[in-house]
Backbone as CSV, one residue per row, in Angstrom:
resi,resn,N_x,N_y,N_z,CA_x,CA_y,CA_z,C_x,C_y,C_z
1,UNK,132.839,-73.478,94.510,134.093,-72.835,94.701,135.152,-73.356,93.738
2,UNK,136.388,-73.043,94.071,137.530,-73.392,93.226,137.672,-74.901,93.071
3,UNK,137.534,-75.634,94.168,137.658,-77.092,94.120,136.609,-77.698,93.190
4,UNK,135.391,-77.253,93.288,134.321,-77.761,92.421,134.591,-77.451,90.965
5,UNK,135.088,-76.246,90.691,135.406,-75.864,89.315,136.522,-76.740,88.753
6,UNK,137.553,-77.020,89.544,138.636,-77.895,89.087,138.116,-79.280,88.742
7,UNK,137.319,-79.836,89.644,136.788,-81.176,89.407,135.883,-81.205,88.178
8,UNK,135.076,-80.179,88.004,134.196,-80.110,86.839,135.002,-80.047,85.545
9,UNK,136.039,-79.223,85.532,136.823,-79.017,84.316,137.801,-80.142,84.008
10,UNK,138.378,-80.777,85.030,139.460,-81.715,84.771,139.147,-83.163,85.083
11,UNK,138.086,-83.454,85.772,137.739,-84.842,86.050,136.486,-85.231,85.290
12,UNK,135.472,-84.436,85.411,134.184,-84.786,84.809,134.222,-84.830,83.287
13,UNK,135.115,-84.078,82.658,135.173,-84.059,81.186,135.959,-85.228,80.613
14,UNK,136.668,-85.949,81.447,137.374,-87.169,81.046,138.280,-86.968,79.825
15,UNK,139.182,-86.000,79.917,140.148,-85.774,78.849,141.054,-86.992,78.707
16,UNK,141.568,-87.186,77.507,142.516,-88.271,77.245,143.801,-87.662,76.686
17,UNK,144.932,-88.337,76.891,146.184,-87.813,76.347,146.105,-87.639,74.830
18,UNK,146.759,-86.590,74.352,146.815,-86.274,72.924,148.211,-86.623,72.401
19,UNK,148.407,-86.586,71.102,149.741,-86.884,70.548,150.858,-86.028,71.152
20,UNK,150.579,-84.799,71.529,151.617,-83.953,72.130,152.121,-84.551,73.439
21,UNK,151.254,-85.177,74.210,151.677,-85.809,75.460,152.638,-86.962,75.169
22,UNK,152.332,-87.749,74.154,153.226,-88.850,73.764,154.552,-88.309,73.249
23,UNK,154.502,-87.266,72.434,155.738,-86.681,71.907,156.619,-86.164,73.037
24,UNK,156.034,-85.469,73.988,156.805,-84.967,75.129,157.359,-86.110,75.969
25,UNK,156.605,-87.181,76.069,157.030,-88.333,76.848,158.256,-89.010,76.249
26,UNK,158.470,-88.839,74.962,159.598,-89.471,74.291,160.894,-88.676,74.413
27,UNK,160.831,-87.466,74.932,162.042,-86.692,75.183,162.772,-87.362,76.348
28,UNK,164.040,-87.633,76.172,164.798,-88.358,77.188,165.257,-87.398,78.281
29,UNK,164.371,-87.122,79.207,164.667,-86.203,80.297,164.402,-86.908,81.620
30,UNK,165.358,-86.834,82.520,165.170,-87.476,83.821,164.208,-86.697,84.699
31,UNK,164.182,-85.377,84.547,163.266,-84.534,85.320,162.343,-83.777,84.388
32,UNK,161.067,-83.792,84.715,160.089,-82.971,84.015,159.323,-82.214,85.085
33,UNK,159.351,-80.905,84.992,158.556,-80.077,85.886,157.347,-79.603,85.100
34,UNK,156.181,-79.778,85.649,154.967,-79.372,84.957,154.088,-78.526,85.861
35,UNK,153.474,-77.524,85.253,152.511,-76.696,85.972,151.099,-77.260,85.850
36,UNK,150.925,-78.273,85.038,149.610,-78.875,84.848,149.246,-79.725,86.056
37,UNK,148.010,-79.614,86.502,147.573,-80.462,87.600,146.698,-81.597,87.118
38,UNK,146.432,-81.658,85.809,145.752,-82.841,85.291,146.767,-83.993,85.274
39,UNK,146.344,-85.162,84.868,147.218,-86.337,84.909,147.581,-86.830,83.518
40,UNK,147.304,-86.062,82.489,147.479,-86.527,81.117,148.928,-86.848,80.771
41,UNK,149.853,-85.945,81.105,151.245,-86.181,80.738,151.812,-87.412,81.448
42,UNK,151.652,-87.496,82.760,152.262,-88.620,83.463,151.615,-89.951,83.099
43,UNK,150.344,-89.958,82.762,149.712,-91.195,82.298,150.330,-91.654,80.979
44,UNK,150.507,-90.728,80.056,151.109,-91.046,78.772,152.564,-91.475,78.942
45,UNK,153.321,-90.719,79.735,154.735,-91.029,79.945,154.901,-92.387,80.620
46,UNK,154.097,-92.676,81.622,154.217,-93.960,82.306,153.808,-95.124,81.417
47,UNK,152.882,-94.890,80.524,152.511,-95.948,79.580,153.687,-96.254,78.659
48,UNK,154.340,-95.215,78.141,155.484,-95.410,77.252,156.706,-95.964,77.976
49,UNK,156.858,-95.643,79.243,158.039,-96.053,80.012,157.731,-97.224,80.961
50,UNK,156.709,-97.979,80.668,156.332,-99.171,81.432,156.154,-98.897,82.926
51,UNK,155.565,-97.758,83.266,155.240,-97.448,84.650,156.428,-97.130,85.536
52,UNK,157.541,-96.709,84.944,158.763,-96.475,85.726,158.961,-95.024,86.139
53,UNK,158.048,-94.154,85.790,158.210,-92.734,86.110,157.577,-92.439,87.468
54,UNK,158.351,-91.806,88.321,157.893,-91.404,89.642,157.207,-90.046,89.519
55,UNK,156.037,-89.903,90.086,155.296,-88.643,90.052,155.271,-88.057,91.451
56,UNK,155.744,-86.825,91.577,155.775,-86.134,92.861,155.075,-84.797,92.734
57,UNK,154.557,-84.332,93.869,153.909,-83.029,93.945,154.757,-82.104,94.808
58,UNK,154.592,-80.817,94.601,155.388,-79.825,95.326,155.309,-80.003,96.838
59,UNK,154.221,-80.546,97.347,154.009,-80.649,98.788,154.437,-81.990,99.389
60,UNK,154.911,-82.912,98.584,155.333,-84.207,99.104,156.537,-84.034,100.031
61,UNK,156.530,-84.715,101.146,157.589,-84.585,102.134,158.963,-84.982,101.630
62,UNK,159.011,-85.885,100.647,160.291,-86.351,100.128,160.624,-85.776,98.755
63,UNK,159.999,-84.659,98.405,160.178,-84.118,97.059,161.635,-83.765,96.768
64,UNK,162.380,-83.262,97.720,163.782,-82.909,97.483,164.628,-84.142,97.212
65,UNK,164.229,-85.268,97.735,164.981,-86.508,97.569,165.026,-86.987,96.120
66,UNK,164.041,-86.625,95.320,164.004,-87.122,93.939,165.193,-86.634,93.116
67,UNK,165.809,-85.551,93.511,166.954,-85.038,92.766,168.209,-85.861,93.019
68,UNK,168.201,-86.675,94.057,169.345,-87.534,94.364,169.140,-88.958,93.862
69,UNK,167.970,-89.251,93.364,167.657,-90.605,92.924,167.886,-90.743,91.418
70,UNK,167.849,-91.960,90.939,168.128,-92.192,89.522,166.872,-92.325,88.661
71,UNK,165.696,-92.441,89.282,164.461,-92.616,88.507,164.109,-91.360,87.720
72,UNK,163.344,-91.567,86.659,162.754,-90.433,85.957,161.617,-89.909,86.826
73,UNK,161.481,-88.599,86.860,160.524,-87.976,87.767,159.726,-86.902,87.045
74,UNK,158.432,-86.873,87.312,157.582,-85.757,86.930,157.250,-85.030,88.231
75,UNK,157.638,-83.770,88.312,157.352,-82.956,89.479,156.230,-81.987,89.142
76,UNK,155.134,-82.134,89.823,153.950,-81.310,89.592,154.024,-80.099,90.524
77,UNK,154.453,-78.980,89.973,154.734,-77.802,90.792,153.479,-77.060,91.244
78,UNK,152.327,-77.415,90.716,151.064,-76.817,91.164,150.163,-77.836,91.841
79,UNK,150.656,-79.054,92.045,149.847,-80.087,92.669,149.120,-80.926,91.638
80,UNK,148.138,-81.676,92.103,147.425,-82.611,91.247,145.909,-82.508,91.449
81,UNK,145.193,-82.821,90.411,143.735,-82.819,90.482,143.248,-83.874,91.475
82,UNK,144.096,-84.853,91.788,143.736,-85.875,92.768,143.620,-85.297,94.177
83,UNK,144.248,-84.163,94.430,144.144,-83.453,95.716,143.854,-81.991,95.442
84,UNK,142.645,-81.679,94.987,142.337,-80.310,94.559,142.477,-79.265,95.665
85,UNK,142.376,-79.665,96.917,142.552,-78.702,98.013,143.973,-78.179,98.099
86,UNK,144.919,-78.901,97.513,146.325,-78.501,97.586,146.858,-77.904,96.287
87,UNK,146.012,-77.746,95.288,146.486,-77.146,94.042,146.691,-75.650,94.223
88,UNK,147.707,-75.146,93.519,147.975,-73.708,93.569,148.084,-73.156,92.155
């Protein structure tokens, strides 16, 4: 099914961040909304920002709270490959 296809395409192939992920990570933006459910961008961004970027998913109970906080945030609007049952 869909969950198996996601895992096959995005986990089993073991993609690594590309230069575009690093370039995007260097843009000084407090909020980044991404439709990607892989983890490439946030891994690259957190490496460049010493692990200070908060990663939230659309379904997190405290997702609205991130707009009132001062941390840099990546908001995954389609969910994450780590919870394929919740991806949209």
